[in-house]
C-alpha positions in Angstrom: -17.3 -11.8 14.3 -18.5 -12.6 10.8 -21.9 -13.6 12.0 -22.8 -10.2 13.5 -21.5 -7.9 10.8 -23.3 -6.4 7.8 -22.4 -8.7 5.0 -23.0 -6.1 2.3 -20.8 -3.5 4.0 -18.0 -6.1 4.3 -18.3 -7.1 0.7 -18.3 -3.5 -0.4 -15.2 -2.8 1.7 -13.3 -5.8 0.2 -14.3 -4.7 -3.3 -13.0 -1.2 -2.5 -9.7 -2.6 -1.3 -9.2 -4.5 -4.5 -10.2 -1.5 -6.6 -7.9 0.9 -4.7 -5.0 -1.5 -4.6 -5.0 -1.8 -8.3 -4.5 2.0 -8.7 -1.0 3.0 -7.6 -2.1 6.7 -7.3 -4.7 5.9 -4.6 -4.0 5.9 -0.8 -5.0 2.4 0.4 -5.3 3.3 4.1 -8.9 4.8 3.9 -10.1 1.5 2.3 -8.4 -0.6 4.9 -9.9 1.5 7.7 -13.3 1.2 6.2 -12.8 -2.6 6.0 -11.8 -2.9 9.6 -14.8 -0.7 10.6 -17.0 -3.2 8.7 -15.4 -6.0 10.7 -13.6 -7.6 7.8 -11.0 -10.0 9.0 -7.3 -9.7 8.5 -7.4 -12.9 6.4 -10.1 -11.5 4.1 -8.1 -8.3 3.7 -5.0 -10.2 2.9 -6.8 -12.4 0.4 -8.2 -9.3 -1.3 -4.7 -7.7 -1.6 -3.3 -11.0 -2.8 -5.7 -11.0 -5.8 -4.2 -7.7 -6.9 -0.5 -8.1 -5.9 -0.1 -11.9 -6.0 2.3 -13.7 -3.7 6.1 -13.7 -3.7 8.2 -16.7 -3.2 12.0 -16.5 -2.7 14.0 -18.5 -5.0 16.5 -20.9 -3.4 20.1 -20.3 -4.1 22.1 -23.4 -4.2 
């Protein structure tokens, strides 16, 4: 899938996801749809969102 896609379009779509995710007033769905249309993988989208939101780990209660 990655081999046949437009690398510039995929890169731009990932940058847009990061930019839009950082602004709480922006609807993220159009950026996600643009990324999927550019054949960006779910893993790449998740990694882009992770750079903005980080990861959450549950604390163990003993």
